[in-house]
N, C-alpha and C positions, 0 to 999 in steps of 0.2 A: 439283616437289618440294614437299611441305607445310612449312609453317613449324615447325621442331621446338624452338624456344626454349622455355625454362622459364618458368612466371610464377607468381607468388605466389597462392594461395588467399584469396579474402575471408573475412571472418569468417563471411558467411552458407554460403559453401560449405563452411567447416569444420564449423559446426554442422550441415549437412545431410549431410555425410560421417559424423559421428559417429553419427548416426541409422541409418545404412545399413551401417556396418562390422560384419561377423560375426565371431565369435571363434572358431568350428569351423573346422577345417582342411577344405578341399574335397578330394575325390577327383580324380583325375585325369579320370575319366568326368564328374564334376558340372562341373568346369572346360570339358571338352570341351563339354557340354551348354549352358552360359552363352553359350559363343563362337557354337553353333547357332543359338541363340535371336537373337543380334545378327545373324546372317545375315540371318534374316525380317524382322528391322526394318530392316537394310539396303536390302533389296529393297522393301520395303513404304514407305519413304520416300525412295527415290532420287529421285524427282521434286521435291522440295524444294531451296530454296535452302539453301546451306552452312551457314549459321547455323541455320535451323529444322531441316535435316536432323540437325546435331550434337546439337540439343537433344533431339529425338525419340528418337536414338539412347541418349543419356543417361538419359532418363526410363525408356524401355523395358527399359534394361540396366543399371539401377541398383546392382545386385549386383556385376556385372563392373566398372562405371565406378568404385566406390567400394574395392572390395576388390583389384582387379588393373588400376590405371588404366593401367600402361604396355601391357598386353595389349588392354584397350579402345581405347587410343588407336592403338596399331598397326593393329588390325583396322578401325578407324573410317576410317583413311588407307589402307587396302590395303596394309599393309607387312607382314602375317603371311606367312610361308612355311613349307615343310617342317620347318623348324627347330621350329616350334611342336609339331608331330606328334611329332619325335623327343624333345622334352623331355617329353611327355605319355607316350611310351613308357617313358621311363626314370622316371616319377614312378610310374607302374603296378608296374614291377618293384620300386622300392621299398616300395610299399605291399604287395606279394607276398612280401617279404623276399628277394627273388632279387639284391638288389643293396643296398649302403648309399649313404646321401646324398653321402658322400666319394668313392665310386668313380664314382657317377653324375656329379657335379660335374667330376670329373677328365676323364671320358669326354668330356663336353659341352664343357669347355674344349679339349680335343684337337680335336674335330669344328669348333668353331668357329675354330680357329687355321688348320685345313687349309682351311676355307672363306673365310676373310677375309684372311689374311696375304698380303701380295703375293708373288708367283712368285719375287722376288729374295730374300727371306727365307725363303720356304717352296716349295721346288720341288715338293711335292705338292699344291699348292692346287688345291682341287676346282672344279667349274664352279658358277655360281650356283645354288642352292637352287630347286626347283619352288616355284611360288607356292601360296598357300594354297588357292585356288579349284581350281587344276589338281590339286595333292595330293588334295583332297576328291573331285573328280572321279574319280581314278584309282583311290584306295584306299578311298573312303567314309569316311576321316578315322580309319580305326583301323589299327594295325600287328599 
């Protein structure tokens, strides 16, 4: 398992980040496109050593890296799963006015509880979520 410890950003990283932070809110489709672009980078640079690989991913996917760092990190470490697509589907519903942020938050919280709470606490615990790549193969990344 990858090292998931938090670290402090250097002053150089902070300055670099300030140049790449966007102020516009991205749509679910735009976020999904950023992740798909990172898929291509991951394939392109998979032959490199980890440090070089991560640097190439960062450079080619700076919008994702600086604006959605947790998403970038999870995808770089192959920890994204179908939950990502569930969240995108909820974001699309919010964008269309089919649900509110509050309702989507409650629903996602319930789904995550069912998925991750131990069976002793939650007798309805679900099976582990489908991996990101398996989900993309099966559904093409859309719901």
